[in-house]
SEZAGU-392495 format. One record per atom (N, C-alpha, C, O): x, y, z; residue in three letters. Coordinates in steps of 0.2 Angstrom, whole numbers, padded with zeros to 4 digits, always signed. Layout:
# SEZAGU-392495
XYZALA ...
This chain:
# SEZAGU-392495
-0105-0329-0047MET -0112-0328-0044MET -0111-0321-0040MET -0107-0320-0036MET -0116-0317-0041PRO -0116-0311-0038PRO -0118-0312-0030PRO -0124-0314-0029PRO -0115-0309-0026PHE -0117-0309-0019PHE -0117-0301-0017PHE -0115-0297-0020PHE -0121-0300-0011THR -0122-0293-0009THR -0120-0293-0001THR -0119-0299+0002THR -0119-0287+0001PHE -0118-0287+0008PHE -0124-0290+0013PHE -0123-0291+0019PHE -0130-0290+0010ASP -0135-0292+0014ASP -0136-0300+0014ASP -0141-0302+0017ASP -0132-0303+0010ASP -0133-0311+0009ASP -0131-0314+0016ASP -0126-0312+0019ASP -0134-0319+0019LEU -0132-0322+0025LEU -0126-0326+0023LEU -0126-0330+0018LEU -0122-0326+0028VAL -0115-0330+0027VAL -0117-0338+0026VAL -0114-0341+0021VAL -0121-0341+0029ASP -0123-0348+0028ASP -0126-0349+0021ASP -0124-0354+0018ASP -0130-0344+0019ASP -0133-0345+0012ASP -0127-0345+0007ASP -0127-0348+0002ASP -0123-0340+0008VAL -0117-0339+0003VAL -0113-0346+0003VAL -0112-0348-0003VAL -0111-0349+0008MET -0107-0355+0008MET -0111-0361+0006MET -0108-0365+0003MET -0118-0361+0007ARG -0122-0367+0004ARG -0123-0366-0003ARG -0123-0371-0007ARG -0124-0360-0006ARG -0125-0359-0013ARG -0119-0360-0017ARG -0119-0362-0023ARG -0114-0358-0014ALA -0107-0358-0018ALA -0102-0361-0013ALA -0098-0357-0010ALA -0101-0367-0012PRO -0096-0370-0007PRO -0089-0368-0009PRO -0085-0368-0004PRO -0088-0366-0015GLU -0081-0364-0016GLU -0079-0357-0013GLU -0073-0355-0012GLU -0084-0354-0010THR -0083-0348-0006THR -0080-0349+0001THR -0077-0345+0004THR -0080-0355+0003ILE -0077-0357+0010ILE -0070-0355+0010ILE -0067-0353+0015ILE -0066-0356+0004ARG -0059-0355+0004ARG -0058-0347+0005ARG -0053-0345+0008ARG -0063-0343+0003VAL -0062-0336+0004VAL -0063-0334+0011VAL -0059-0330+0014VAL -0068-0337+0014PHE -0069-0336+0021PHE -0062-0338+0025PHE -0060-0334+0030PHE -0059-0343+0024LEU -0053-0346+0027LEU -0047-0341+0025LEU -0043-0340+0030LEU -0047-0339+0019ALA -0041-0335+0017ALA -0041-0328+0021ALA -0036-0325+0022ALA -0047-0326+0022PHE -0048-0319+0026PHE -0048-0321+0034PHE -0049-0316+0038PHE -0046-0327+0035ARG -0046-0329+0043ARG -0052-0328+0046ARG -0052-0326+0052ARG -0058-0329+0043MET -0064-0329+0046MET -0067-0336+0047MET -0067-0340+0043MET -0068-0337+0054ARG -0070-0343+0056ARG -0078-0344+0056ARG -0081-0347+0060ARG -0081-0343+0050CYS -0088-0343+0049CYS -0090-0350+0047CYS -0096-0352+0048CYS -0086-0354+0045VAL -0087-0361+0043VAL -0089-0365+0049VAL -0085-0366+0053VAL -0095-0367+0049GLY -0098-0371+0055GLY -0100-0367+0061GLY -0102-0370+0066GLY -0099-0361+0060CYS -0102-0356+0066CYS -0109-0356+0066CYS -0113-0355+0061CYS -0112-0357+0072PRO -0119-0357+0073PRO -0122-0350+0071PRO -0128-0349+0070PRO -0118-0345+0071ILE -0121-0338+0070ILE -0121-0336+0063ILE -0124-0331+0060ILE -0118-0341+0059ALA -0118-0339+0051ALA -0124-0339+0048ALA -0125-0336+0043ALA -0129-0342+0051CYS -0136-0341+0048CYS -0140-0335+0050CYS -0145-0334+0048CYS -0137-0331+0054PHE -0140-0325+0056PHE -0136-0319+0054PHE -0139-0313+0053PHE -0129-0319+0053HIS -0125-0314+0051HIS -0125-0313+0043HIS -0124-0318+0040HIS -0125-0307+0041ASN -0124-0306+0033ASN -0117-0305+0032ASN -0113-0304+0037ASN -0115-0304+0026VAL -0108-0303+0024VAL -0106-0297+0027VAL -0100-0296+0029VAL -0110-0291+0027ALA -0107-0285+0031ALA -0106-0286+0038ALA -0101-0284+0041ALA -0111-0290+0041ASP -0110-0291+0049ASP -0103-0295+0050ASP -0099-0293+0054ASP -0102-0300+0046ALA -0096-0304+0047ALA -0090-0300+0045ALA -0085-0301+0049ALA -0090-0296+0040SER -0084-0292+0039SER -0082-0288+0045SER -0077-0287+0047SER -0088-0284+0048ARG -0087-0280+0053ARG -0084-0284+0059ARG -0079-0282+0063ARG -0087-0289+0061GLU -0085-0293+0067GLU -0078-0296+0066GLU -0075-0296+0071GLU -0076-0297+0060HIS -0069-0300+0059HIS -0064-0294+0057HIS -0058-0296+0056HIS -0066-0288+0057GLY -0061-0283+0055GLY -0058-0283+0048GLY -0053-0282+0047GLY -0063-0286+0044VAL -0061-0287+0037VAL -0063-0281+0032VAL -0069-0279+0034VAL -0060-0279+0028ASP -0062-0274+0023ASP -0068-0277+0019ASP -0067-0282+0015ASP -0074-0274+0020PRO -0080-0277+0017PRO -0080-0277+0009PRO -0082-0282+0006PRO -0077-0272+0006GLY -0077-0271-0001GLY -0072-0277-0004GLY -0074-0280-0009GLY -0067-0278-0001LYS -0062-0283-0003LYS -0065-0290-0002LYS -0064-0294-0007LYS -0068-0291+0003PHE -0071-0297+0005PHE -0076-0299+0000PHE -0076-0305-0003PHE -0081-0294-0001LEU -0086-0296-0006LEU -0084-0297-0013LEU -0086-0301-0016LEU -0079-0293-0015ALA -0076-0294-0021ALA -0073-0301-0022ALA -0073-0304-0027ALA -0069-0303-0017ALA -0066-0310-0017ALA -0072-0315-0017ALA -0071-0320-0021ALA -0077-0314-0014LEU -0083-0319-0014LEU -0086-0320-0021LEU -0087-0325-0024LEU -0087-0314-0024CYS -0090-0314-0031CYS -0085-0316-0036CYS -0087-0320-0041CYS -0079-0315-0035ALA -0074-0318-0040ALA -0073-0325-0040ALA -0071-0328-0045ALA -0074-0328-0034CYS -0072-0335-0034CYS -0078-0340-0036CYS -0076-0346-0038CYS -0084-0337-0037SER -0089-0342-0039SER -0091-0341-0046SER -0096-0344-0048SER 
């Protein structure tokens, strides 16, 4: 499933629950976070100091 940097984190996890393991593998504590419905993939990457390109590629590859 293609994702973009503009997709909300909560939407990504709801549309494709298998992406939760990617968030956890990148040590991102977005699962269950009340801000996940406001942050997009780019925001979350920046907040957690994760390479946004690698993270987005991993999200797209897992679904």
